[in-house]
C-alpha positions as CSV (number, residue, x, y, z in Angstrom):
1,M,12.3,21.2,-2.0
2,Y,10.1,18.9,0.1
3,A,10.4,15.3,1.2
4,C,7.9,12.6,2.2
5,I,8.9,9.3,3.8
6,D,6.4,6.5,4.0
7,L,7.4,3.7,6.4
8,G,5.1,0.9,5.2
9,S,4.8,-2.6,6.6
10,N,6.4,-3.9,3.4
11,S,8.3,-1.1,1.8
12,F,9.8,2.2,2.8
13,H,9.5,5.0,0.3
14,L,11.2,8.4,-0.1
15,L,9.8,11.1,-2.4
16,I,11.6,14.4,-3.0
17,A,9.8,17.1,-5.0
18,R,9.6,20.7,-5.9
19,W,6.3,22.5,-5.4
20,Q,5.3,25.6,-7.3
21,D,1.9,27.2,-8.2
22,G,0.0,24.2,-6.7
23,R,1.9,21.6,-8.8
24,S,4.8,19.3,-8.0
25,E,7.8,18.1,-9.9
26,I,9.2,14.8,-8.6
27,V,13.0,15.1,-8.2
28,E,13.8,11.7,-6.6
29,R,12.0,8.5,-5.7
30,F,13.6,5.7,-3.6
31,S,12.0,2.5,-2.4
32,H,13.3,-0.3,-0.3
33,I,11.5,-3.6,0.5
34,V,12.1,-3.6,4.2
35,Q,9.2,-5.9,5.4
36,L,9.1,-4.2,8.7
37,G,5.8,-5.9,9.4
38,E,7.3,-9.4,8.9
39,G,5.9,-11.5,11.7
40,V,4.4,-8.6,13.6
41,T,0.9,-9.9,13.5
42,L,2.2,-13.2,15.0
43,T,4.7,-12.0,17.5
44,G,3.7,-8.4,18.2
45,Q,7.3,-7.4,17.6
46,I,9.4,-6.0,14.9
47,S,12.0,-8.7,14.4
48,P,15.7,-7.8,14.9
49,A,16.4,-8.4,11.2
50,A,13.5,-6.2,10.1
51,F,14.5,-3.6,12.6
52,S,18.0,-3.5,11.2
53,R,16.7,-3.3,7.6
54,G,14.4,-0.5,8.5
55,I,17.1,1.6,10.1
56,D,19.5,0.9,7.2
57,S,16.9,2.2,4.8
58,L,16.2,5.3,6.8
59,R,20.0,6.0,7.0
60,E,20.2,5.9,3.2
61,F,17.1,8.2,3.0
62,V,18.8,10.7,5.3
63,D,22.0,10.6,3.2
64,V,20.0,11.2,0.0
65,M,18.0,14.0,1.6
66,S,21.3,15.7,2.6
67,R,22.1,16.2,-1.0
68,Y,19.1,18.5,-1.6
69,P,18.0,21.8,0.0
70,I,15.1,20.2,1.8
71,R,12.8,22.9,3.2
72,Q,10.5,20.5,5.0
73,Y,10.0,16.8,5.4
74,W,7.2,14.5,6.7
75,A,7.9,10.9,7.8
76,L,4.9,8.7,8.6
77,G,4.7,5.2,10.0
78,T,1.7,2.9,9.2
79,N,0.4,-0.5,10.3
80,A,3.6,-2.3,11.5
81,L,4.4,0.7,13.7
82,R,0.8,0.9,14.9
83,L,0.9,-2.7,16.1
84,A,4.5,-3.6,17.2
85,H,5.2,-3.4,20.9
86,N,8.8,-2.3,20.2
87,A,7.7,0.5,17.8
88,P,8.9,3.2,20.4
89,Q,12.4,1.7,20.1
90,F,12.3,1.9,16.4
91,L,11.1,5.5,16.5
92,A,13.9,6.4,18.9
93,A,16.5,4.8,16.6
94,A,15.1,6.9,13.7
95,R,15.3,10.0,15.9
96,E,19.0,9.3,16.4
97,L,19.4,9.6,12.6
98,G,17.6,13.0,12.7
99,L,14.2,11.8,11.6
100,E,11.0,12.4,13.5
101,V,8.4,9.8,12.5
102,S,4.7,10.2,13.3
103,V,2.6,7.1,13.4
104,I,-0.8,7.6,11.9
105,S,-4.1,5.6,12.3
106,G,-5.5,3.5,9.5
107,L,-8.2,6.1,8.8
108,Q,-5.6,8.8,8.6
109,E,-3.7,6.6,6.2
110,A,-6.9,6.1,4.1
111,V,-7.4,9.9,3.9
112,L,-3.9,10.4,2.5
113,V,-4.1,7.4,0.1
114,Y,-7.3,8.8,-1.4
115,L,-5.8,12.3,-1.7
116,G,-2.7,10.7,-3.4
117,V,-4.7,8.6,-5.9
118,M,-7.1,11.5,-6.7
119,S,-4.1,13.8,-7.4
120,G,-3.0,11.5,-10.2
121,L,-6.4,11.3,-11.9
122,P,-8.3,13.8,-14.0
123,P,-11.3,15.4,-12.3
124,T,-14.6,13.7,-13.0
125,D,-18.1,13.7,-11.6
126,E,-18.0,9.9,-11.2
127,V,-17.9,8.1,-7.9
128,R,-14.6,6.2,-7.6
129,L,-13.4,3.4,-5.4
130,V,-9.8,3.4,-4.2
131,A,-8.0,0.5,-2.5
132,D,-4.5,0.5,-1.2
133,I,-3.2,-3.1,-0.4
134,G,-0.3,-2.6,1.9
135,G,1.9,-5.0,3.9
136,G,-0.3,-5.1,7.0
137,S,-3.5,-3.2,6.2
138,T,-5.7,-2.3,3.3
139,E,-7.4,1.1,3.0
140,V,-10.7,1.3,1.1
141,I,-12.2,4.6,0.2
142,I,-15.1,5.5,-2.0
143,G,-15.4,9.1,-3.0
144,H,-17.2,11.6,-5.2
145,Q,-14.7,14.2,-6.3
146,G,-13.2,15.5,-3.1
147,T,-15.8,14.0,-0.7
148,R,-15.1,10.7,0.9
149,L,-18.3,8.6,1.2
150,V,-16.6,5.5,2.7
151,T,-13.3,5.6,4.6
152,C,-12.1,2.3,6.0
153,S,-8.9,0.6,7.1
154,L,-8.9,-3.2,7.3
155,P,-6.4,-5.6,9.0
156,I,-5.3,-7.4,5.9
157,G,-2.2,-7.1,3.8
158,C,0.2,-9.0,1.6
159,V,2.9,-9.5,4.4
160,S,0.4,-10.4,7.1
161,W,-1.4,-12.8,4.7
162,R,2.0,-14.4,3.8
163,D,2.8,-14.8,7.5
164,R,-0.6,-16.3,8.2
165,F,-1.0,-18.7,5.3
166,F,2.2,-19.1,3.2
167,T,5.2,-19.5,5.5
168,P,7.3,-22.6,4.6
169,L,6.4,-24.2,7.9
170,A,2.7,-23.5,7.5
171,V,2.1,-25.1,4.1
172,K,3.4,-28.0,2.1
173,P,3.7,-27.7,-1.7
174,S,1.1,-30.3,-2.1
175,L,-1.4,-28.2,-0.2
176,L,-0.6,-24.9,-1.9
177,S,-3.9,-24.9,-3.9
178,Q,-6.0,-25.6,-0.9
179,T,-4.2,-23.0,1.1
180,L,-4.6,-20.4,-1.6
181,D,-8.4,-21.1,-1.7
182,H,-8.5,-20.7,2.1
183,A,-6.5,-17.4,1.9
184,V,-8.9,-16.0,-0.7
185,A,-12.0,-17.0,1.4
186,E,-10.6,-15.4,4.5
187,A,-9.8,-12.2,2.5
188,R,-13.3,-12.2,1.1
189,S,-14.6,-12.4,4.6
190,V,-12.5,-9.5,5.8
191,F,-13.7,-7.3,2.9
192,G,-17.2,-8.6,3.4
193,S,-17.4,-6.8,6.7
194,I,-17.8,-3.5,4.8
195,R,-19.4,-4.9,1.6
196,V,-22.9,-3.6,2.4
197,E,-21.6,-0.1,3.2
198,C,-19.5,0.0,0.0
199,L,-22.2,-1.3,-2.3
200,Q,-24.5,1.5,-1.1
201,H,-22.3,3.9,-3.2
202,P,-22.1,2.5,-6.8
203,W,-18.8,3.5,-8.3
204,M,-17.9,4.0,-12.0
205,G,-14.1,3.5,-11.7
206,A,-12.0,1.4,-9.3
207,Y,-8.3,2.0,-8.6
208,A,-5.7,0.0,-6.7
209,S,-2.4,1.5,-5.5
210,S,0.8,0.2,-4.0
211,G,3.0,-2.8,-4.5
212,T,0.6,-5.7,-4.8
213,A,-1.5,-4.1,-7.5
214,K,1.7,-2.9,-9.3
215,M,3.1,-6.5,-9.2
216,L,0.0,-8.2,-10.6
217,A,-0.6,-5.5,-13.2
218,A,3.0,-5.9,-14.4
219,I,2.5,-9.7,-14.8
220,L,-0.8,-9.2,-16.6
221,Q,0.7,-6.6,-18.9
222,M,3.3,-9.2,-20.0
223,R,0.4,-11.4,-21.0
224,G,-1.1,-8.8,-23.3
225,L,-3.4,-6.8,-21.0
226,P,-3.3,-3.0,-21.2
227,A,-0.9,-1.3,-18.8
228,G,-2.2,-1.1,-15.3
229,Q,-5.4,-3.0,-15.9
230,I,-6.4,-5.9,-13.7
231,S,-9.5,-7.9,-14.4
232,R,-11.0,-10.6,-12.1
233,Q,-11.1,-13.0,-15.1
234,S,-7.4,-12.4,-15.9
235,L,-6.5,-12.9,-12.2
236,Q,-8.3,-16.2,-12.2
237,A,-6.5,-17.2,-15.3
238,L,-3.2,-16.7,-13.5
239,R,-4.0,-19.1,-10.7
240,V,-2.3,-22.2,-12.1
241,D,0.8,-20.4,-13.1
242,I,1.3,-18.6,-9.7
243,L,0.9,-21.9,-7.9
244,D,3.5,-23.5,-10.2
245,C,5.8,-20.5,-9.6
246,A,5.4,-20.6,-5.9
247,A,6.1,-24.4,-5.8
248,D,9.4,-24.0,-7.8
249,P,12.1,-21.9,-6.0
250,T,13.8,-21.2,-9.3
251,A,10.8,-20.1,-11.3
252,L,9.7,-16.5,-12.1
253,L,6.8,-15.3,-14.1
254,P,7.4,-12.7,-16.8
255,G,6.9,-9.3,-15.2
256,L,7.5,-10.6,-11.6
257,K,10.6,-9.4,-9.7
258,D,12.4,-12.0,-7.7
259,R,12.3,-9.8,-4.6
260,R,8.5,-9.8,-4.6
261,K,8.0,-13.5,-5.3
262,D,7.2,-14.4,-1.7
263,L,4.3,-11.9,-1.9
264,L,2.8,-13.3,-5.1
265,L,0.3,-15.8,-3.6
266,P,-0.7,-13.7,-0.6
267,G,-1.0,-10.6,-2.8
268,W,-3.1,-12.5,-5.3
269,A,-5.3,-13.8,-2.6
270,V,-6.0,-10.4,-1.0
271,L,-6.8,-8.7,-4.3
272,M,-9.0,-11.6,-5.5
273,G,-10.8,-11.7,-2.2
274,M,-11.5,-8.0,-2.4
275,M,-12.6,-8.0,-6.0
276,E,-15.0,-10.9,-5.2
277,A,-16.4,-9.3,-2.1
278,F,-17.1,-6.0,-3.8
279,E,-18.1,-7.6,-7.2
280,I,-15.3,-5.7,-9.0
281,D,-14.8,-6.9,-12.6
282,S,-11.9,-4.6,-13.4
283,I,-9.6,-2.4,-11.4
284,Q,-6.8,0.0,-12.6
285,F,-3.4,0.3,-11.0
286,S,-2.7,3.8,-9.7
287,P,1.0,4.9,-9.6
288,T,0.2,7.6,-7.1
289,A,-0.6,6.6,-3.5
290,L,0.2,7.5,0.2
291,R,3.4,9.5,-0.4
292,E,1.8,11.7,-3.1
293,G,-1.1,12.3,-0.7
294,M,1.4,13.3,2.0
295,L,3.0,15.8,-0.3
296,H,-0.3,17.3,-1.3
297,F,-1.5,17.5,2.3
298,M,1.8,18.9,3.6
299,M,1.8,21.7,1.0
300,Q,-1.7,22.8,2.3
301,N,-1.3,22.1,6.0
302,G,2.3,21.5,6.8
303,P,3.5,18.3,8.4
304,D,0.9,18.5,11.1
305,T,-0.5,15.1,11.9
306,S,-3.0,16.6,14.3
307,R,-4.8,18.3,11.4
308,L,-5.2,14.9,9.6
309,D,-8.7,14.3,11.1
310,P,-10.8,12.0,8.8
311,Q,-14.0,13.4,10.4
312,T,-13.3,17.1,10.0
313,M,-11.0,17.3,7.0
314,P,-12.4,19.5,4.2
315,Q,-13.0,18.3,0.7
316,V,-10.0,17.4,-1.4
317,T,-8.9,19.8,-4.0
318,Q,-7.6,17.8,-7.0
319,T,-4.2,19.1,-8.1
320,A,-2.1,17.4,-10.7
321,L,1.3,16.0,-9.5
């Protein structure tokens, strides 16, 4: 058996799988909302509370892994561990638990995200756009089959956008609507930095992975949209309701989990800004993402981060998970 651990800026994920004849069978999945990146873009530090939550999550992952005959594991840190000045202390604490964590670049993360999303889709001759909105960064990839035409990592995510625009001290309830417009405009500007490059490669299908897309797709499904489908029009129709939900501490929208409520406005703003910048009318949630890409890559290359070179990596071979 094999294990992949994804230490994201919002959530930590553990995937345990069997691998045989180029295919995997998922045995266990665990996720914890850790919000390791909470405040990192503002302070440059992993807060004591987030540090503790992260180590507690890893301790549970180690306990779960001990129940299985794990042949090999791979643990990767992303944006929060790229930015935080006290990341070395966190990595040392993880090492005391028996986990060696490698911190990858945004481009390396994008490579694995694309590999993970493609592994969950049927082969096609179409050009596809893939976006992974994380807690602290968003990876955007445009590819044709196994060839990546655009590979980008941008400094925008649901946690960093919450910290920047939607902390209780930063915005009054009466200013929520204005603040949301500002957050969308700033998101559109960030994605606009790669707009020309992306639009040079017209795509037929667009896919969004990770928690923000999953959250918004679940809300829209409760409103009658097909599972996993997010349209720009349907997102815009949510605007009034998400503002009302954010203004009322006791309110929840059907399909929204309470533990993700604080990321509703920033997640909506980031996704809306991206869809506007790239002129995306509809995007499909992808249940496979970074950790599935890690598993696929590890089975071909081992847990060798040095081989994860976006410039020299060969074409992706699509294999069903």
